[in-house]
C-alpha positions, -999 to 999 in steps of 0.1 A, spaced: 630 -450 181 650 -429 205 688 -430 210 701 -429 245 729 -404 250 756 -406 276 767 -370 274 770 -348 304 746 -319 305 755 -290 328 724 -277 345 729 -239 348 700 -235 373 710 -259 401 748 -252 401 764 -228 425 789 -203 410 825 -213 413 853 -188 418 890 -191 417 894 -167 446 895 -182 480 866 -175 502 868 -163 538 842 -172 564 820 -142 573 826 -124 605 797 -119 628 781 -85 628 789 -79 665 827 -84 658 825 -60 630 807 -33 650 831 -35 679 861 -31 655 842 -4 637 836 14 671 873 15 681 883 27 646 858 55 646 866 65 681 903 68 675 897 87 643 875 111 663 904 117 687 927 124 658 904 147 639 887 166 666 900 199 652 883 196 618 853 218 629 828 190 638 840 161 619 855 146 651 820 150 668 804 131 640 830 103 640 826 101 679 788 97 675 794 70 650 818 52 674 793 54 702 764 41 680 786 11 667 797 4 703 761 1 714 751 -20 684 781 -44 692 772 -46 729 736 -55 721 745 -82 696 743 -117 710 776 -129 696 795 -102 718 776 -109 750 797 -141 756 829 -127 743 846 -106 769 874 -92 746 850 -79 719 828 -64 746 858 -45 760 868 -34 725 833 -20 720 834 -3 753 869 13 746 854 25 713 825 42 731 849 58 755 873 70 728 843 83 709 831 103 739 865 118 744 867 127 707 832 145 711 844 163 742 876 175 725 856 185 694 832 205 715 860 223 734 878 231 701 846 244 685 839 265 716 873 280 714 875 284 675 841 298 667 844 332 683 877 337 663 862 329 629 
C-alpha cells in the first residue's frame, strides 16, 4: 500500500537560479565596441606622452571601431556608427601624436 503525498518537491535540475539583484538587458556587441573605441581613442590622446602607451591605445581604438562598424547592429544605427568613426579618428590622432613624441624624445634618452 502506498500513501500519496501532497508535499511540494523542489526540482533542482529544472529550476533557474534566482537572484535578488535586478538584471539589466545585455547590450549588443556593436554598441559595446563603439563605446570602447571612443574611450580608447580619447585615452590615447591624453596619454600619448607615455612612451608608446598612447600608440597601443590608439591601435586598440581603431580595432574596436572596425569591429563595431562590421557588426550588423551598428550598420542600421547612424549614431553608433558615428561614435565608432570618431573613436577611430581619435585613435589615429593619438597614434600620430605618440609617434611624434617618440621621435622627439628618443634621441634625448
